VMD Tcl script that draws the C-alpha trace (Angstrom):
set ca {
  {36.33 -6.90 -56.79}
  {33.24 -5.04 -58.57}
  {34.44 -2.17 -60.77}
  {31.89 0.49 -61.27}
  {32.53 1.48 -65.05}
  {29.89 3.93 -65.17}
  {31.54 6.09 -62.46}
  {34.96 5.49 -64.24}
  {33.56 6.59 -67.26}
  {31.95 9.75 -66.04}
  {35.27 10.45 -64.46}
  {37.27 10.32 -67.70}
  {34.71 12.44 -69.42}
  {35.27 15.29 -67.17}
  {38.84 15.46 -67.61}
  {39.88 18.16 -69.62}
  {41.77 17.19 -72.74}
  {43.25 20.17 -73.84}
  {45.34 22.86 -72.11}
  {45.07 26.48 -72.60}
  {48.61 27.97 -72.72}
  {49.79 31.50 -73.35}
  {52.85 33.53 -72.57}
  {53.75 36.66 -70.58}
  {53.93 39.83 -72.84}
  {54.64 42.60 -70.24}
  {54.38 43.38 -66.40}
  {52.99 46.67 -65.30}
  {53.24 47.37 -61.67}
  {51.24 44.81 -59.87}
  {49.82 43.22 -63.26}
  {50.97 40.52 -65.58}
  {49.76 41.12 -69.20}
  {49.34 37.61 -71.17}
  {48.77 36.72 -74.66}
  {47.42 33.58 -76.19}
  {44.86 32.52 -73.57}
  {41.21 32.46 -73.17}
  {39.91 33.08 -69.68}
  {37.18 34.55 -67.70}
  {37.51 37.04 -64.65}
  {38.08 35.09 -61.36}
  {39.89 32.13 -63.24}
  {43.14 30.84 -61.88}
  {46.35 30.54 -64.04}
  {49.76 29.58 -63.55}
  {52.69 31.62 -64.45}
  {55.96 29.52 -64.56}
  {58.77 31.67 -63.97}
  {62.53 31.88 -64.98}
  {63.26 29.46 -61.92}
  {60.74 26.84 -63.18}
  {58.36 27.50 -60.09}
  {54.54 28.00 -60.99}
  {53.04 31.19 -59.34}
  {49.10 31.30 -59.01}
  {47.68 34.20 -60.53}
  {43.77 35.47 -60.99}
  {42.50 37.04 -64.08}
  {41.28 40.53 -62.88}
  {40.50 42.14 -66.50}
  {41.51 42.57 -70.01}
  {42.99 45.19 -72.06}
  {43.81 45.58 -75.82}
  {43.11 41.77 -76.54}
  {45.46 40.74 -73.42}
  {44.51 39.16 -70.29}
  {45.39 40.77 -67.22}
  {46.54 38.73 -64.35}
  {47.48 39.30 -60.69}
  {49.59 37.29 -58.73}
  {48.73 35.71 -55.51}
  {52.53 35.44 -54.72}
  {55.70 37.23 -55.84}
  {56.40 38.50 -59.21}
  {60.20 37.59 -58.72}
  {61.47 35.80 -61.73}
  {58.73 36.28 -64.13}
  {59.66 37.88 -67.56}
  {58.54 38.34 -71.04}
  {57.81 34.88 -72.52}
  {57.09 32.99 -69.45}
  {54.61 30.11 -69.90}
  {51.03 30.60 -68.49}
  {48.48 27.88 -68.27}
  {44.72 28.60 -67.62}
  {43.27 26.30 -65.22}
  {39.73 26.62 -66.01}
  {38.63 27.20 -62.27}
  {37.96 29.85 -59.79}
  {39.50 30.10 -56.42}
  {37.83 27.94 -53.64}
  {38.54 26.62 -50.27}
  {38.74 23.21 -48.70}
  {36.00 23.28 -45.78}
  {35.35 20.54 -43.07}
  {35.51 20.13 -39.28}
  {39.56 19.87 -39.76}
  {39.57 23.67 -39.99}
  {38.78 24.20 -36.39}
  {41.87 25.24 -34.35}
  {43.61 25.89 -37.56}
  {45.25 29.12 -39.11}
  {45.03 29.64 -42.73}
  {46.59 32.16 -45.18}
  {44.69 34.33 -47.36}
  {43.58 31.74 -50.05}
  {42.63 28.90 -47.30}
  {45.92 27.13 -47.21}
  {47.27 26.05 -43.83}
  {50.16 28.32 -42.59}
  {51.48 25.00 -40.83}
  {52.80 23.19 -44.13}
  {52.13 19.64 -42.21}
  {48.44 19.94 -41.68}
  {46.26 18.35 -44.30}
  {42.63 19.76 -44.66}
  {40.04 17.29 -46.17}
  {36.50 18.18 -47.22}
  {34.49 19.72 -49.90}
  {35.37 23.04 -51.79}
  {33.45 26.01 -51.23}
  {33.62 28.86 -53.93}
  {34.83 32.17 -52.67}
  {32.18 33.82 -54.68}
  {29.04 32.48 -53.26}
  {25.54 34.13 -53.62}
  {23.74 35.43 -50.53}
  {20.91 33.73 -49.36}
  {17.69 34.31 -50.95}
  {16.23 37.42 -49.28}
  {12.66 36.21 -49.32}
  {13.81 33.00 -47.48}
  {15.85 34.33 -44.84}
  {14.15 33.66 -41.42}
  {13.70 36.71 -39.48}
  {16.07 37.22 -36.49}
  {14.53 36.66 -33.18}
  {17.20 35.09 -31.10}
  {19.69 36.78 -28.99}
  {23.44 36.38 -29.46}
  {24.97 36.97 -26.13}
  {28.64 38.24 -26.54}
  {29.59 38.27 -22.54}
  {30.56 41.98 -22.73}
  {28.10 43.78 -20.57}
  {27.95 47.30 -22.74}
  {26.87 45.35 -25.84}
  {24.38 42.84 -24.12}
  {22.70 45.54 -22.14}
  {22.67 48.58 -24.57}
  {23.33 47.15 -28.14}
  {21.74 43.73 -27.80}
  {22.60 41.46 -30.77}
  {20.61 39.00 -32.51}
  {21.79 35.41 -34.17}
  {22.35 36.57 -37.83}
  {22.71 40.28 -37.27}
  {25.52 42.30 -38.86}
  {27.37 44.86 -36.60}
  {30.27 47.42 -37.55}
  {32.96 48.31 -34.76}
  {34.13 51.64 -35.69}
  {37.20 53.07 -34.10}
  {40.64 54.63 -34.93}
  {43.85 52.97 -34.58}
  {45.15 51.74 -31.00}
  {41.25 52.15 -29.50}
  {40.54 48.45 -28.62}
  {38.91 47.00 -31.85}
  {41.08 43.62 -31.47}
  {40.74 43.41 -27.98}
  {37.03 43.53 -27.97}
  {36.67 41.04 -30.65}
  {39.07 38.74 -28.53}
  {36.77 38.98 -25.68}
  {33.73 38.04 -27.98}
  {35.27 35.18 -29.53}
  {36.14 33.88 -25.94}
  {32.56 34.30 -24.45}
  {30.13 34.53 -27.04}
  {27.54 31.82 -27.39}
  {28.46 30.38 -30.90}
  {29.26 27.03 -31.96}
  {31.98 28.22 -34.53}
  {34.09 31.41 -34.50}
  {35.81 32.46 -37.90}
  {38.29 35.37 -37.47}
  {39.50 37.04 -40.58}
  {42.65 39.21 -40.25}
  {43.07 41.51 -43.11}
  {45.93 43.57 -43.59}
  {47.10 43.21 -40.07}
  {50.67 43.68 -38.69}
  {52.48 40.39 -38.83}
  {53.44 40.96 -35.14}
  {49.83 41.34 -34.17}
  {48.65 38.03 -35.63}
  {50.18 35.84 -32.88}
  {49.48 38.46 -30.22}
  {45.76 38.31 -31.08}
  {45.66 34.39 -30.98}
  {47.58 34.08 -27.98}
  {46.52 36.98 -25.85}
  {43.11 38.00 -26.95}
  {41.93 34.50 -28.47}
  {43.40 32.27 -25.79}
  {43.54 28.38 -25.81}
  {39.70 28.03 -25.17}
  {38.82 30.56 -27.94}
  {40.90 28.66 -30.41}
  {39.49 25.41 -30.11}
  {36.13 26.33 -31.68}
  {37.83 28.92 -34.08}
  {39.20 29.40 -37.57}
  {41.49 31.86 -38.31}
  {42.29 33.27 -41.87}
  {45.34 35.78 -41.93}
  {46.42 37.83 -44.62}
  {49.12 40.33 -43.22}
  {49.77 43.56 -44.70}
  {52.86 42.47 -46.33}
  {50.87 40.07 -48.81}
  {49.76 41.01 -52.19}
  {46.53 43.12 -52.30}
  {44.91 40.17 -54.04}
  {45.67 37.79 -51.25}
  {44.37 40.50 -48.67}
  {41.17 40.61 -50.78}
  {40.61 36.96 -51.03}
  {41.30 36.75 -47.40}
  {38.01 38.34 -46.59}
  {36.34 35.97 -49.01}
  {37.90 33.09 -47.56}
  {36.79 33.84 -44.24}
  {33.03 34.54 -45.44}
  {33.00 31.12 -47.39}
  {34.31 29.28 -44.41}
  {31.44 30.82 -42.42}
  {29.14 29.86 -44.94}
  {30.18 26.14 -44.94}
  {29.75 25.95 -41.16}
  {26.26 27.66 -41.59}
  {25.17 25.24 -43.85}
  {25.90 22.58 -41.31}
  {23.16 24.11 -39.26}
  {25.42 25.97 -36.93}
  {25.57 29.28 -35.18}
  {28.69 30.90 -36.60}
  {30.24 33.98 -35.28}
  {32.25 35.90 -38.10}
  {34.91 38.54 -36.96}
  {36.75 40.69 -39.69}
  {39.46 42.90 -38.62}
  {39.31 44.94 -40.71}
  {37.01 46.10 -43.67}
  {38.99 49.22 -44.15}
  {42.08 46.97 -45.28}
  {39.70 44.94 -47.53}
  {38.75 48.13 -49.13}
  {42.08 49.57 -49.61}
  {43.50 46.01 -51.16}
  {40.12 46.42 -53.73}
  {41.41 50.05 -54.47}
  {45.06 48.80 -55.17}
  {43.64 46.04 -57.66}
  {41.22 48.54 -59.26}
  {43.84 51.15 -59.74}
  {46.21 48.73 -61.05}
  {44.05 47.60 -63.89}
  {43.03 51.23 -64.71}
  {39.82 52.08 -62.99}
  {39.28 55.46 -62.21}
  {39.42 56.91 -58.76}
  {36.43 58.32 -56.93}
  {35.87 59.28 -53.36}
  {39.50 59.75 -51.48}
  {40.93 57.44 -54.26}
  {38.66 54.47 -53.82}
  {37.37 53.18 -57.16}
  {33.71 52.56 -57.82}
  {34.47 48.53 -57.63}
  {35.25 49.07 -53.71}
  {31.76 50.49 -53.01}
  {30.31 47.54 -55.05}
  {32.11 44.89 -53.40}
  {31.16 45.92 -49.95}
  {27.59 45.02 -50.09}
  {28.31 41.72 -52.03}
  {30.71 40.72 -49.03}
  {28.34 41.75 -46.08}
  {25.01 40.60 -47.71}
  {26.59 36.85 -47.86}
  {26.35 36.77 -43.96}
  {23.26 36.82 -41.88}
  {20.35 33.99 -41.58}
  {19.83 31.17 -43.68}
  {17.23 28.28 -43.67}
  {20.01 26.36 -42.29}
  {21.79 28.41 -39.78}
  {23.12 31.58 -38.86}
  {26.26 33.99 -39.26}
  {26.52 36.95 -36.78}
  {28.96 39.04 -38.12}
  {31.27 41.70 -36.53}
  {33.22 44.10 -39.08}
  {35.78 46.34 -37.73}
  {36.22 49.53 -39.69}
  {39.41 51.55 -38.85}
  {38.20 55.19 -39.34}
  {40.72 57.38 -41.03}
  {41.81 60.46 -38.55}
  {38.69 59.33 -36.25}
  {36.61 60.66 -39.07}
  {33.37 58.69 -38.54}
  {32.10 60.23 -42.04}
  {34.88 59.15 -44.17}
  {33.66 57.08 -47.38}
  {34.15 53.67 -46.17}
  {32.95 54.12 -42.76}
  {29.72 55.82 -44.15}
  {29.34 53.13 -46.72}
  {29.46 50.19 -44.18}
  {27.20 51.94 -41.60}
  {24.37 52.05 -44.26}
  {24.98 48.41 -45.30}
  {24.83 46.83 -41.55}
  {22.36 46.30 -38.81}
  {24.06 48.61 -36.30}
  {27.12 50.24 -35.34}
  {29.50 50.03 -32.27}
  {31.72 53.14 -31.91}
  {34.81 52.96 -29.79}
  {35.97 56.39 -28.34}
  {39.51 57.57 -28.17}
  {38.35 60.01 -25.25}
  {37.11 56.92 -23.20}
  {40.21 55.11 -23.95}
  {42.25 57.78 -22.50}
  {40.29 57.86 -19.42}
  {40.93 53.99 -18.81}
  {37.61 53.25 -19.76}
  {37.55 49.84 -21.26}
  {36.08 48.60 -23.41}
  {35.82 52.02 -24.79}
  {32.23 51.74 -26.34}
  {30.50 55.13 -26.78}
  {27.06 53.99 -26.07}
  {25.36 57.47 -27.04}
  {26.80 57.11 -30.74}
  {26.21 53.44 -31.02}
  {22.96 51.63 -31.91}
  {21.77 48.03 -32.60}
  {18.81 48.44 -34.97}
  {17.40 45.18 -34.03}
  {17.27 45.53 -30.10}
  {13.93 46.94 -29.93}
  {12.81 43.81 -31.72}
  {14.56 40.95 -29.69}
  {14.91 42.58 -26.28}
  {12.21 42.57 -23.77}
  {10.24 45.77 -22.98}
  {11.75 45.86 -19.54}
  {15.12 45.65 -21.00}
  {14.56 48.24 -23.51}
  {13.29 50.72 -20.85}
  {16.30 50.13 -18.64}
  {18.59 50.75 -21.55}
  {16.93 53.99 -22.44}
  {16.68 55.31 -18.94}
  {20.45 54.57 -18.52}
  {21.15 56.32 -21.92}
  {19.11 59.23 -20.66}
  {21.71 59.44 -17.54}
  {24.73 59.36 -19.81}
  {23.15 62.07 -22.30}
  {22.34 64.28 -19.33}
  {25.51 63.98 -17.68}
  {27.55 64.49 -20.79}
  {25.57 67.54 -21.45}
  {25.81 69.22 -17.97}
  {29.51 67.80 -17.48}
  {31.47 71.09 -17.91}
  {29.12 72.91 -15.50}
  {29.47 70.33 -12.89}
  {33.21 70.02 -13.04}
  {33.78 73.74 -12.61}
  {31.28 73.80 -9.63}
  {28.71 76.20 -11.55}
  {25.89 73.71 -11.18}
  {23.90 74.20 -8.09}
  {22.15 70.96 -6.92}
  {18.33 71.08 -6.96}
  {18.34 73.24 -10.17}
  {17.42 70.45 -12.35}
  {15.97 67.12 -11.24}
  {17.44 65.14 -14.45}
  {20.80 66.52 -13.65}
  {20.75 65.68 -10.03}
  {19.67 61.96 -10.99}
  {22.33 61.87 -13.66}
  {24.91 62.99 -10.82}
  {23.65 60.36 -8.43}
  {23.55 57.45 -11.04}
  {26.49 58.20 -13.48}
  {29.15 56.20 -11.53}
  {26.92 53.30 -11.47}
  {26.18 53.39 -15.14}
  {29.83 53.77 -15.80}
  {31.02 51.01 -13.41}
  {28.46 48.52 -15.27}
  {29.87 49.62 -18.76}
  {33.46 48.97 -17.62}
  {34.72 45.33 -17.81}
  {38.03 43.49 -17.89}
  {39.60 41.97 -20.66}
  {39.31 38.45 -18.89}
  {35.93 39.15 -17.36}
  {32.89 37.41 -18.88}
  {29.22 38.36 -17.67}
  {26.29 36.10 -18.67}
  {23.53 37.71 -20.72}
  {20.75 37.08 -18.17}
  {22.92 38.72 -15.30}
  {23.95 41.73 -17.41}
  {20.15 42.38 -18.32}
  {19.08 41.82 -14.75}
  {21.64 44.08 -13.35}
  {20.62 46.75 -15.91}
  {16.98 46.43 -14.95}
  {17.64 46.58 -11.20}
  {20.06 49.69 -11.47}
  {17.40 52.20 -10.83}
}
mol new
graphics top color blue
foreach p $ca { graphics top sphere $p radius 0.5 }
foreach p [lrange $ca 0 end-1] q [lrange $ca 1 end] { graphics top cylinder $p $q radius 0.2 }
display resetview
């Protein structure tokens, strides 16, 4: 047997020969102050509690000569004097095809403990692709949802926000896309969701077919804010891995608002001053860093859908306003439409795809524009029509809107388990008038 001594020598050289050890000084709220270690922001550390179990923590800042850690688990058992060891590495996630069909926690570990994931490690803090080398978006990403394919056509590598209040159908819409969109891989990041909703989403909305080509990253609302924060970064890193394999990836994150809330908790805990609605400045710095990592690259594409849980149905609240300015379009779900049993409850008049004009045909764009005119005209005259004050023949545009409104609404309504091929959605819209 031949032994490669050079390879062994290089491995030995890379083994750290010193251990950086410190001890817990005090705990304030969600943070642990440590003395005696030298560390960098983002570095992993292990705190050994009084039960002898190591708890993983991350360095989030420094104060008065102490290193500030935030745990990725529970603080129970940690007290003054507990041993702390700096690991010298940042958080990363193992990536390979083994991930398909798996459910991971917020830091990339399989929830099913018997599952072993092999593969290369991807950093949670990758840089976005070089803007000068990003290919332009030219191909359409069919979603199987008529309202989106017909009126809000999305491209491969586009980033879209889905804005809605609670209980209007964000998760259901994502589930429909996961089952029917023409992507090679789905990466679904459930950030800050109720624990009950996770299995509901996987079994009811995603289904067996959708799960086969999906990776689900789950950081429920009961987890520490750092785990919820890392859940979004883990999902993005996994999507980047599959993009680097040359695949068409569909990334769905539910929700960006809870990611922002987690960052707010972290920021306030380490002493950051609150700004708009209590959100710290770091929240508004983190959002573009997260979202710019998706999109096209020289190898593949990540088409991203980010849900935004708008506070009190206020679509101009700080997070919604910031996200809308970063992304390439927004889909607004209307509670008023949901109350009328109109699903998916997409408000076409308040939604836009910034790339539809470029990637859809002229004929398709014209048909969508004509249908929008029908919806806008009818909405403006709806009160007059409902009370019988409008007299037919008074306005030819309103007459046309009355004739076609039921046809347009019938096109926009779609069953949860119903999927329409893109070409059918397009031709139906073009031939509507």
